[in-house]
C-alpha positions in Angstrom: 5.4 -0.8 -5.7 6.0 2.9 -5.4 8.5 4.6 -7.7 10.7 6.5 -5.3 14.3 6.8 -6.3 17.8 6.3 -4.8 20.9 7.4 -6.7 23.0 4.6 -5.3 20.4 1.9 -6.2 19.8 3.3 -9.6 23.6 2.9 -10.2 23.1 -0.7 -9.2 20.5 -1.1 -11.9 23.0 -0.3 -14.6 25.6 -2.6 -13.2 23.4 -5.6 -12.9 21.6 -5.0 -16.2 24.9 -5.1 -18.0 25.9 -8.3 -16.3 22.7 -10.3 -16.9 21.2 -12.1 -19.9 18.9 -10.3 -22.3 15.2 -10.7 -21.9 15.1 -12.8 -25.0 16.8 -15.7 -23.4 20.5 -15.1 -23.6 22.9 -16.2 -20.9 25.4 -14.4 -18.7 29.0 -15.5 -19.1 28.9 -17.0 -15.6 25.7 -19.0 -16.3 26.3 -22.6 -15.0 23.2 -24.3 -16.5 23.7 -24.1 -20.2 24.0 -27.9 -20.6 20.6 -28.4 -18.9 18.6 -26.1 -21.2 16.9 -26.6 -24.6 16.0 -23.6 -26.7 12.4 -23.0 -27.9 11.5 -19.9 -29.9 14.7 -18.1 -28.7 14.1 -18.8 -25.0 15.4 -21.6 -22.8 13.3 -24.3 -21.2 14.4 -27.3 -19.1 13.9 -30.7 -20.6 11.8 -33.2 -18.6 14.9 -35.5 -18.5 16.5 -33.0 -16.1 14.0 -33.8 -13.4 12.6 -36.7 -11.5 15.4 -37.3 -9.0 15.6 -36.7 -5.2 17.8 -33.6 -5.3 16.7 -30.7 -3.0 17.8 -27.1 -2.6 18.6 -25.9 0.9 18.0 -22.2 0.0 14.6 -22.9 -1.6 13.2 -26.0 0.1 9.9 -27.3 -1.3 9.0 -29.7 1.5 5.2 -30.3 1.4 3.4 -29.1 4.5 5.7 -26.2 5.1 4.0 -23.0 6.1 5.8 -19.6 6.3 4.4 -16.3 7.3 5.8 -12.9 6.3 4.7 -9.5 7.5 5.4 -6.2 5.8 4.2 -3.1 4.2 3.8 -1.5 0.8 2.4 1.9 -0.2 1.5 2.7 3.4 -0.5 -0.5 3.9 0.3 -3.4 6.2 0.1 -7.0 4.9 0.4 -10.6 6.1 1.6 -13.1 3.5 1.1 -16.8 4.2 2.8 -19.4 1.9 2.0 -23.1 2.0 3.9 -25.8 0.2 1.0 -28.1 -0.7 1.1 -31.8 -1.4 -0.4 -31.1 -4.8 1.6 -31.3 -8.1 0.9 -30.1 -11.6 2.4 -31.4 -14.9 3.8 -28.7 -17.0 5.8 -29.4 -20.2 6.4 -33.0 -19.0 7.7 -31.9 -15.6 5.9 -32.6 -12.3 5.9 -29.3 -10.5 5.1 -28.6 -6.8 2.1 -26.4 -6.2 2.8 -23.6 -3.7 -0.2 -21.5 -2.4 0.5 -17.9 -1.5 -2.2 -15.7 0.1 -1.7 -12.0 1.1 -4.1 -10.2 3.3 -4.4 -6.6 4.5 -4.3 -5.6 8.2 -8.1 -5.8 8.4 -8.0 -9.4 7.1 -9.3 -8.7 3.6 -7.8 -10.7 0.8 -5.3 -8.7 -1.3 -3.7 -11.3 -3.5 -4.1 -15.1 -4.1 -1.5 -17.1 -6.1 -0.7 -20.6 -7.0 3.0 -21.0 -8.0 4.6 -24.0 -9.7 8.2 -25.0 -8.9 10.4 -28.0 -9.6 13.9 -28.9 -8.5 16.0 -30.5 -11.2 18.4 -33.4 -10.7 21.3 -31.1 -9.8 19.4 -29.1 -7.2 18.5 -26.0 -9.2 14.9 -24.7 -8.6 12.9 -23.8 -11.6 9.8 -21.6 -11.8 7.2 -22.8 -14.2 4.6 -20.0 -13.7 1.8 -18.8 -11.5 -2.0 -18.3 -11.5 -2.6 -15.1 -9.6 -5.4 -12.8 -8.7 -5.5 -9.3 -7.2 -8.5 -8.2 -5.1 -10.0 -4.9 -3.8 -10.9 -4.2 -0.2 -14.3 -5.9 -0.8 -12.5 -9.0 -2.1 -13.7 -8.4 -5.6 -11.3 -9.7 -8.2 -9.5 -6.8 -10.0 -7.3 -8.7 -12.5 -5.1 -11.7 -13.2 -2.1 -9.6 -14.2 1.2 -11.4 -14.0 -0.3 -14.9 -14.5 1.7 -17.2 -16.9 2.5 -20.8 -17.5 5.6 -22.3 -19.2 4.8 -23.4 -22.7 1.7 -21.3 -23.1 1.8 -18.3 -25.4 5.6 -18.3 -25.7 6.2 -18.4 -21.9 9.3 -20.2 -20.7 10.4 -21.5 -17.2 13.1 -19.6 -15.4 15.4 -20.4 -12.5 14.6 -19.2 -8.9 17.6 -20.6 -7.1 20.9 -22.1 -8.3 22.1 -25.4 -6.7 25.2 -23.6 -5.4 24.5 -19.8 -5.4 27.5 -17.6 -5.4 28.2 -14.0 -6.4 28.2 -13.2 -10.1 25.6 -15.8 -11.0 22.8 -14.2 -13.0 19.6 -15.7 -14.4 16.2 -15.1 -15.8 13.5 -16.1 -13.3 10.5 -16.1 -15.6 9.5 -15.2 -19.1 6.3 -14.1 -20.8 6.9 -11.0 -22.8 5.1 -8.0 -21.4 3.8 -10.0 -18.3 6.6 -11.8 -16.5 10.2 -10.7 -17.1 11.9 -10.9 -13.6 15.7 -11.4 -13.5 18.1 -11.9 -10.6 21.8 -11.6 -9.7 23.4 -13.3 -6.7 25.5 -10.8 -4.9 26.3 -12.5 -1.6 26.2 -16.0 0.0 27.6 -15.2 3.5 25.2 -12.6 4.8 24.0 -12.5 8.4 20.4 -11.5 9.2 18.2 -11.5 12.3 14.4 -11.9 12.0 11.7 -12.7 14.5 12.4 -16.4 13.7 16.0 -16.2 14.7 19.6 -15.2 13.7 20.9 -16.7 10.4 24.3 -17.0 8.9 25.4 -17.9 5.4 22.3 -16.4 3.9 22.2 -15.8 0.1 21.4 -12.3 -1.1 20.3 -11.3 -4.6 19.2 -8.3 -6.6 16.0 -8.6 -8.6 14.4 -6.4 -11.3 12.3 -6.4 -14.4 12.3 -4.5 -17.7 8.6 -4.0 -17.1 9.3 -1.8 -14.1 12.3 0.4 -15.0 14.2 1.8 -12.1 12.7 -0.7 -9.6 15.3 -2.9 -7.8 14.7 -5.2 -4.8 16.8 -7.5 -2.7 16.0 -10.8 -1.1 17.7 -12.9 1.5 17.5 -16.7 1.7 18.7 -18.9 4.6 19.8 -22.5 4.3 17.0 -24.9 5.4 14.5 -22.1 5.6 14.2 -20.2 2.4 13.1 -16.6 2.1 13.9 -14.4 5.1 13.5 -10.9 3.9 12.6 -9.0 0.7 13.0 -5.2 0.4 12.8 -2.6 -2.3 16.1 -0.8 -2.8 14.8 1.8 -5.3 11.5 2.5 -7.1 9.4 1.3 -4.1 9.0 1.0 -0.4 7.9 -2.6 0.0 9.4 -4.6 2.9 8.4 -8.1 4.0 10.1 -10.2 6.9 9.7 -13.8 7.9 7.9 -14.0 11.2 7.1 -17.7 11.5 7.7 -21.1 9.9 6.4 -24.5 10.8 5.6 -27.8 9.1 2.3 -29.5 9.5 
């Protein structure tokens, strides 16, 4: 992401940073999940006993066979991002996670990024993020690096939360943790947003702010619709990336 600035959004950085947990695993005062976490090396990880039920999350559905396509731009380049919720699972720290494949291509069709993400929904409907295996590629589709890859329980990494069961303003949480590699955090700021995309018009969308200590001054926002998931992600400051949902189907 680029590093352009916005005075208003930079003010947001200070507000949300003060409201959220520290990057070493603390909790915001409004954190609702304390009783479902165990502490390992100063960071929180969900116990396997918190999973295994049939709960789902309407803002972050993980129904196998779901394919979503987003289109957008970053740094003057156009991209197409295709996400597929596979039927595959991966055991991580005793939890059976769902494997989600995410492939981003440039306008010319060349591979830009390929990622396998690992998610699991706990018994109360919270969605946890257990890591990712990612690769970035040049225009000739040669691998550049695996930066940002991590797995809960490996080298001090800990799972984080991607979506609360009942998201509402003032809820803050750490989305991932591997020091120096994966330190994203989020803060729910709205749960009644309205948004129109090429897929349709949505009401009661959840909106959050997201940022990382690893990218000072960069703040983005995302919108999630019930029954659909991610609708829009956009940089507010520190970048110019925008992606919008253009199609969703189940196969």
